[in-house]
N, C-alpha and C positions, 0 to 999 in steps of 0.2 A: 374843557381841558382837551388839548391833542393827546392821542393814544400814542405810545411809542411806536417807532417803525418795526413792521412786522419783521423785518430781516435787516441784517447789517452786512450782507454780502449779495452779489447778484445771482439771481436765480436763472438758469440757463433751460430749465425744464422741470416740469412736476413741481413738487413742492418741498418746503424744508420743514422739518418737524421742530417746531418753537418751544422751548420751555421757559417757565417763569421761575426764577430762584427769588425766594421771599424770606425775610425777617420782619418780624413785628413786635411792637410794644406799645406802651401808653403813657402819656405824661398828663399830670393834672395842669388844670387851667393856669394856675398862678406861676407855673412852672414854664410856661410856652416861650415868654419872651428871652427866657435864658437859653432855650433850646435854639431858637430861632438866630440867636446872636451867636451861638457855637457853629451853626450851619453855614451862615454867612461867611464865617472864616475859614471852612473847610470845603466848600463846594466851589464850582465853576462860576455859578450864577450869584453874586453876591447879593443881589436883590431877587427875591424868589417870585416865580409866577404865581398868580392867584387863580383859583378856580371856585365855580359853583356849580355844581351838577346835579342832575336829577337822575336817579339810578331806580329802574325796575327790573325785579327778579321773576323771571317766568319758567313755569314748570310743564312738562308733557311727561304724565303718567302713562306707562306701557305695561307690558309684561314682566318687566325687571322690577326687582325689590324697590331701588330707589330712583326717582324720577330724573327724565335729562333736564339739566338746567341752563338757561341761557340769560344772559344779563345786558338790558337795553341802556345806554347811558346817553343824555344829552346835554349840553352845555347850557346854562341859564343865563350867562353874562357875556356870551359870543354869539350875536346874532348871525344867522346863516352858517353856524357851524353844524358839519353832519352829524347824525347819529352815530352811535358806536354799538355793534354787536359783539359779546364777548362769551367765549367759552373757557371755562376753566375746569381742567380735568382733576382726577383723583391725586391726593398728593402722595409722592414716593417718599416714605419716611423709611425704609429700609436701611440704608446706608448710614450708618452713625457716624462716619468719618466725615461725610458731608455736612458743613457748617449752615446749611440753609434748606428750608422746604423747598422742594421742587416740584412742579405740576405742568403738565401740557397746557399750552396757551394759544388762543387764537382771537385776534382782535381786527376787526374789519369795520371800515366806514360804510353806512348806508345812507339810504333816503329817508325822508321823515315820516314815510308811512311804515316804519318799521314793526311799530305796536300791532298795527292792523294786520299786518303779513303774518306775524308770530300767532295772532287770534286765530286767523284763519286756517293755521298750520295745526291748530288743536291746542296750542299753549295756552294756559291761563296765568295771570299774574298772582303771584304768592305775596309778594310785599314791595314797598318802594319807600325810598328815602332821598334826602337831600344831603350832599357832602359839600361842604365848605372848608377851603384850606390852601395851604402853600405847596408849591412843588420846586424843590432844589434839584440841580443835576450834578454828578460828579463823574466825569467820563461816562461810560455807558450804564451807571447807577442812578437810579432814580429814588429821590426821597421825599415822601409825601407825608405831610402834617397836616391832619384835617379832623373835623369835628363832624359827625353824624347828627342830622335832626329826624326826628320823627315826623310825618306828615299825618295831620290831625284829621283831615277831610279827605278822602281818597280822591287823587287827581288834583287837589288845590295846593300848589307847591307855595302858596302865600301864607297858608296856614300851617305852620310847623312848630316844633318845639325841640330843644337839645336832649338827646338821648342820655348824656352823662356829664359829668363835671370835668371830663377829660378829653384829649385829643389821642386819636390813633397816629402812630408813627409806624410807616412803611417803607422798609428798604428793598428794593427790587431790581433784578435785571432779567431782560428778555434775550435770550441767545439760543443758538441751535443746541439740539440735544448732545450731551457729551462734553459740554463746555463747563465741568464741575469745577475747575480751577476759579471761576470766578466767585464761588461761595467762600474762596480764601479771601479775596479782595473786601467782599462784603463783610466777612467777619473782622477783618482789621479796621475797616471804616467804623463798623459799630462800638468797637473798643473805645475809639476816640469821642463818643458821644455819652460813655459812663462818666459820672453816675446820674447824668441828667436823664437819660432813658437807657433801659436794657432791653435791646433788640434780641428776640429769641426766635428759633425755629419752633413754631407752633403747629401742633396738629389739630385742624378743626374738629376733628373727630372727638376730642377731648372736651371740646367746650359745648357739645350737643346734650 
């Protein structure tokens, strides 16, 4: 699966602080086709892209209380596709008027020796999983509907089992910092998916 573009505007020097705006929910297996049908009518691509990805989560423990986390992901159904390294910052939950969770986001394509490089840097793999699903687009919004599979034998992506009887649904936008107006568009789009799925601003800390 291709990562979204890192920036939507030309960069003349330095870097742009990119943020991910996110709403999440879930839908039971038996409701999947109804949701896909609704998304076909609402999104730009009537036929969604499909993806089958293997993701590995690496931790680096230091002096700080919580470890530094990086995510390495590769496509399992697109030969020759680059690995992707992703960093997600702590969510900014303070602004109650903002309709989406917001967190710093860095996503870059890398060579296939990414995991070896991370291990040499002192990271250790915490867990891994396979994600299989559908990807829709609506303007700059990305809608992913996917199921997570547990890997039964470490490193063997042929040996998996579904983690639950539901699909995760994520509505996200990657944009420069300060573009909070996109959360209004996301809220309006999410309203059109009710009652099939309720997309919410979820604080990951509440799930721990």
